[in-house]
N, C-alpha and C positions, 0 to 999 in steps of 0.2 A: 778665038779665041775658048772655044768649047772645052780647053785641056785647060785651062790656068784653073788653078786650085791656090794663089794667095796671091791678093793686090795691096796695094801700101797706098793707103793717098797722102800726100805731102801738106803742113800746116797751108800750103799755099794754095790748094784746093779750097774754091768755095762755094762751085755749084756742083751738083750729079747729075745728068739728065733721065730722064723714067726709063729709059731702055738698057743702058749701059750695063746688067748685069740679067738681059736676056738669050743670050748666047753663051754662059758661062753654070752649064748643067752642074761640074766638077769642083764650082767653087767651096773650100774647105773655112778660107780665114779671107776676114778684111782687115787691115788695120788703117786707124787715124791718127797720122800722126800730131793733128792740131786742136790746139786748145780750145778750140770754135769749131764746134759740128759746120760743117757744110750745109747748105738747102741743097734739098731734097727734090726732084721733082714728081708728080704724082707718079703712085707704083713705083720707084725706083727697085724701092727692093723684092718687086714680082716679078718671076716669069710666065707673062700670061696671067693664069686663074691661080697660078699655083704661087705660093709663096717662095722663097728661097727657104735653105737651114744651113746657115751658114757662123759662123762665133765672128764676134766682132769684138777687134779691141780698141780701144783709145788712151790719151794718157792718164796714167791715174787722178792730178788735181781737177781732169774735166769729166771725169763720169758723170756726177749729177747733171750737169751742161747739157750733154749728151742726152741723159735722161729725157731731161725737159722738153 
């Protein structure tokens, strides 16, 4: 997955593991289709000690829910 630039999680995804983004250094965009945010394991959005920098898109009606 090192060349992965975009990933979409369907509304059926309920949990995202801690190492899911560890081998995706080129990742630019993450899209969540569900209105309810999935559960994230600790450090999911970090690769090692450096946070990943990618854009996250969610449904307009769920922005506040994802922020919380």
